[in-house]
C-alpha positions in Angstrom: -112.9 110.4 -43.4 -115.2 108.4 -45.6 -114.9 110.9 -48.5 -111.3 109.8 -49.2 -112.4 106.1 -49.4 -115.3 107.0 -51.7 -113.0 109.0 -54.0 -110.5 106.0 -54.0 -113.3 103.6 -55.0 -114.5 105.9 -57.7 -110.9 106.2 -59.1 -110.4 102.4 -59.2 -113.8 101.2 -60.5 -115.8 101.7 -63.6 -119.2 101.1 -62.0 -120.8 104.1 -60.4 -121.8 104.1 -56.7 -125.4 104.7 -55.9 -126.3 106.8 -52.9 -127.5 103.7 -51.1 -124.2 102.0 -51.7 -122.3 105.0 -50.4 -124.4 105.0 -47.3 -123.7 101.3 -46.8 -120.0 101.9 -47.2 -120.1 104.7 -44.7 -122.1 102.5 -42.3 -119.7 99.6 -42.7 -116.2 101.1 -42.5 -115.3 102.1 -38.9 -113.1 105.2 -38.4 -110.2 104.9 -36.0 -107.2 107.0 -35.0 -103.9 105.3 -34.5 -101.2 107.3 -32.6 -97.6 107.3 -33.8 -95.8 104.1 -32.7 -99.2 102.4 -31.8 -99.7 98.9 -33.1 -102.5 98.2 -35.6 -101.5 94.5 -35.5 -98.9 92.5 -33.6 -97.3 89.2 -34.5 -99.4 86.3 -33.3 -102.7 88.3 -33.4 -105.4 87.7 -36.0 -105.9 90.6 -38.3 -109.5 91.4 -37.5 -109.8 94.4 -39.9 -108.5 95.5 -43.2 -107.6 99.2 -43.0 -107.8 101.9 -45.5 -105.2 104.6 -44.7 -106.9 108.0 -44.9 -104.1 110.1 -43.3 -100.7 109.1 -42.0 -97.9 106.6 -42.6 -97.6 103.0 -41.4 -95.2 100.1 -41.8 -95.4 96.3 -41.8 -92.4 94.3 -40.5 -91.1 91.3 -38.7 -88.5 91.1 -35.9 -85.9 88.4 -36.1 -84.3 86.4 -33.3 -81.7 89.1 -32.8 -84.3 91.8 -32.4 -83.7 93.3 -35.8 -86.7 94.8 -37.7 -87.2 93.8 -41.3 -89.6 96.1 -43.1 -91.9 94.2 -45.5 -94.2 97.1 -46.6 -94.6 100.8 -46.2 -98.0 102.5 -46.4 -99.1 106.1 -46.9 -102.5 107.6 -47.8 -104.7 105.6 -50.0 -102.9 102.3 -49.2 -104.3 99.3 -47.3 -102.1 98.4 -44.3 -103.4 94.9 -43.7 -102.0 91.4 -43.4 -104.2 90.0 -46.2 -103.6 86.3 -45.4 -104.4 86.8 -41.7 -107.5 88.9 -42.5 -108.9 86.6 -45.1 -108.3 83.3 -43.3 -108.6 84.7 -39.8 -105.3 83.1 -38.8 -102.5 84.5 -36.6 -100.3 87.0 -38.3 -96.5 86.8 -38.8 -96.2 90.5 -38.9 -96.4 93.7 -36.9 -98.1 96.8 -38.4 -97.7 100.1 -36.6 -98.2 103.8 -37.3 -95.1 105.8 -38.1 -97.1 109.0 -38.0 -100.4 109.7 -36.3 -102.8 108.0 -38.7 -106.5 107.9 -39.5 -107.8 104.7 -40.9 -111.2 103.1 -41.9 -111.6 99.6 -40.7 -113.4 96.7 -42.4 -114.0 93.2 -41.0 -113.9 90.2 -43.3 -117.5 89.4 -42.4 -118.7 92.9 -43.3 -116.8 92.7 -46.6 -118.2 89.3 -47.5 -121.8 89.8 -46.2 -122.4 93.5 -47.0 -120.0 95.0 -49.5 -118.8 92.3 -51.9 -122.0 92.5 -53.9 -121.4 96.2 -54.8 -119.9 96.2 -58.3 -117.6 99.2 -57.6 -116.2 97.4 -54.5 -115.6 94.2 -56.4 -113.7 96.2 -59.1 -111.7 98.1 -56.4 -110.9 94.8 -54.8 -109.5 93.4 -58.1 -107.5 96.6 -58.5 -106.1 96.2 -54.9 -105.0 92.6 -55.5 -103.4 93.5 -58.8 -101.5 96.3 -57.1 -100.5 94.0 -54.3 -99.3 91.3 -56.7 -97.4 93.8 -58.8 -95.7 95.3 -55.8 -94.8 91.8 -54.4 -93.3 90.8 -57.8 -91.3 94.0 -57.9 -90.0 93.4 -54.4 -89.0 89.8 -55.3 -87.4 90.9 -58.5 -85.4 93.6 -56.7 -83.5 91.0 -54.7 -81.2 90.6 -57.7 -80.6 94.3 -58.1 -77.7 96.3 -56.6 -78.3 98.7 -53.7 -78.0 101.6 -56.1 -80.7 100.1 -58.4 -83.0 99.3 -55.5 -82.8 102.8 -54.2 -83.3 104.3 -57.7 -86.4 102.1 -58.2 -87.8 103.1 -54.9 -87.2 106.8 -55.6 -88.9 106.4 -59.0 -91.9 104.3 -57.8 -92.6 105.7 -54.3 -90.8 109.1 -53.8 -93.2 109.9 -51.0 -91.6 107.0 -48.9 -88.3 108.8 -49.0 -90.0 112.0 -47.6 -92.1 110.3 -45.0 -89.9 107.6 -43.5 -86.5 107.9 -41.8 -83.3 106.5 -43.2 -83.2 103.3 -41.0 -86.7 102.3 -42.1 -85.9 102.9 -45.8 -82.6 101.0 -45.4 -84.5 98.0 -43.9 -87.1 98.2 -46.6 -84.4 98.1 -49.3 -82.4 95.3 -47.4 -79.3 97.4 -47.2 -77.2 98.9 -44.3 -77.9 102.5 -43.2 -74.4 103.5 -44.2 -75.0 102.2 -47.7 -78.2 104.3 -47.9 -76.3 107.4 -46.6 -73.8 106.9 -49.4 -76.5 106.5 -52.0 -78.4 109.6 -50.9 -75.2 111.6 -50.9 -74.4 110.3 -54.4 -77.9 111.2 -55.7 -77.6 114.7 -54.0 -74.3 115.4 -55.8 -75.8 114.6 -59.2 
């Protein structure tokens, strides 16, 4: 499982990894399997680990007072399904994160990140890349609030076509903030074009 993480780090950093650094990364990240529908994190818990998704699909969401799920983020391979605020500050999370497919992840505690890995230049560069990606994704999500349902769907299809393949209609609709019926209409409209 670690080979995917090492390849990811190499793609998102300029600094080369030494053999000693690779071994430290392998010794630090803990492999874990998460079954479909199994929680990685539940609301109210502290996010003890950041996760690198090697294989599978996961989702981050909240549940409102009426029991409705609101999807905040979707994750597939090479993404980091983590509540960053809870992980970094070790405070209770407002979110649930669960596996939508059987998933393989590599786990990293904040202590191990700070005490063992932060000094590795390739890790520092990858961390910067991840935060840039997170900020850009968040800004695009906020900007999409003003878009029509058609425009939000088109943007998702362009940016993350794998989401449309991997997640069912009700999850995609929640992620886009639209009704399932609207999503059905949009998909039908796109299919006819």
